[in-house]
C-alpha positions in Angstrom: -77.5 15.1 -2.9 -76.8 18.2 -0.8 -78.8 20.3 -3.2 -81.8 17.9 -2.9 -81.6 18.0 0.9 -81.4 21.8 0.8 -84.5 22.1 -1.4 -86.4 19.6 0.8 -85.6 21.6 4.0 -86.4 24.8 2.2 -89.8 23.4 1.2 -90.8 22.6 4.8 -89.1 25.6 6.5 -91.9 27.8 5.5 -94.5 25.7 7.3 -93.0 26.2 10.8 -91.1 29.4 11.3 -87.7 28.8 12.8 -87.9 31.9 15.0 -91.1 30.6 16.6 -89.5 27.3 17.4 -86.3 29.0 18.7 -88.2 31.4 20.8 -90.3 28.6 22.3 -87.1 26.6 23.1 -85.3 29.6 24.7 -88.4 30.4 26.8 -88.5 26.8 28.0 -84.8 26.8 28.9 -84.9 30.2 30.7 -88.1 29.1 32.6 -86.4 25.9 33.8 -83.3 27.9 34.9 -85.4 30.5 36.7 -87.5 27.8 38.5 -84.3 26.2 39.8 -83.0 29.5 40.9 -86.2 30.5 42.8 -86.4 27.1 44.5 -82.9 27.3 45.9 -83.0 27.4 49.7 -82.1 30.9 50.8 -81.5 31.0 54.6 -81.7 34.8 54.7 -85.5 34.9 54.8 -85.7 32.3 57.5 -83.0 34.2 59.5 -85.1 37.4 59.3 -88.1 35.5 60.6 -86.1 34.0 63.4 -84.6 37.3 64.5 -88.1 38.9 64.5 -89.9 36.1 66.3 -87.4 34.9 68.9 -87.4 37.8 71.3 -84.9 38.6 74.0 -81.9 40.8 74.3 -80.4 38.6 77.0 -77.8 35.9 76.5 -80.4 33.1 76.2 -82.3 34.8 73.3 -79.0 35.5 71.5 -77.8 31.9 71.9 -81.2 30.5 70.8 -81.2 32.7 67.7 -77.6 31.8 67.0 -78.2 28.1 67.4 -81.3 28.1 65.1 -79.3 30.0 62.4 -76.5 27.5 62.7 -78.9 24.6 62.2 -80.3 26.4 59.1 -76.8 26.9 57.7 -76.1 23.2 58.4 -79.3 22.2 56.7 -78.4 24.3 53.6 -74.9 22.8 53.5 -76.3 19.3 53.6 -78.8 20.1 50.8 -76.1 21.7 48.7 -73.8 18.7 49.3 -76.4 16.4 47.7 -76.8 18.6 44.5 -73.6 20.5 44.0 -70.4 18.8 43.0 -68.3 21.7 44.2 -69.8 21.6 47.7 -69.6 17.8 47.7 -65.9 18.0 46.8 -65.3 20.5 49.6 -67.3 18.4 52.2 -67.2 14.8 51.0 -68.0 13.3 54.4 -69.6 14.5 57.7 -66.1 14.5 59.2 -65.2 17.4 56.9 -68.3 19.3 57.9 -67.3 18.8 61.6 -63.7 19.9 60.9 -64.9 23.0 59.2 -66.8 23.9 62.4 -70.3 23.9 60.8 -71.4 21.0 62.9 -70.1 20.3 66.4 -70.5 16.5 66.4 -70.9 13.8 63.9 -74.4 12.4 63.6 -74.8 8.7 62.9 
């Protein structure tokens, strides 16, 4: 039975090259991974824009930039909480986010 199965597979193996199928599969998997990596929210770019657009060397400008960056970090944390089990375990509720100091008050 095994010999018949081997001969059957060998007969059709020449029609579609295995390396072609394997290469197509690997390309598909790597492209999906790369698209997920590229679409991750990186707050660094937004922070650079904030620091270049929000002018002022006084206390008000500094606090405004700092507050905006804190909101960006909070947004990233809330997004990662919904997709990452490790982040969700670290911050299971909004109370844990408040206790960590990322958010100053609980939002209802």
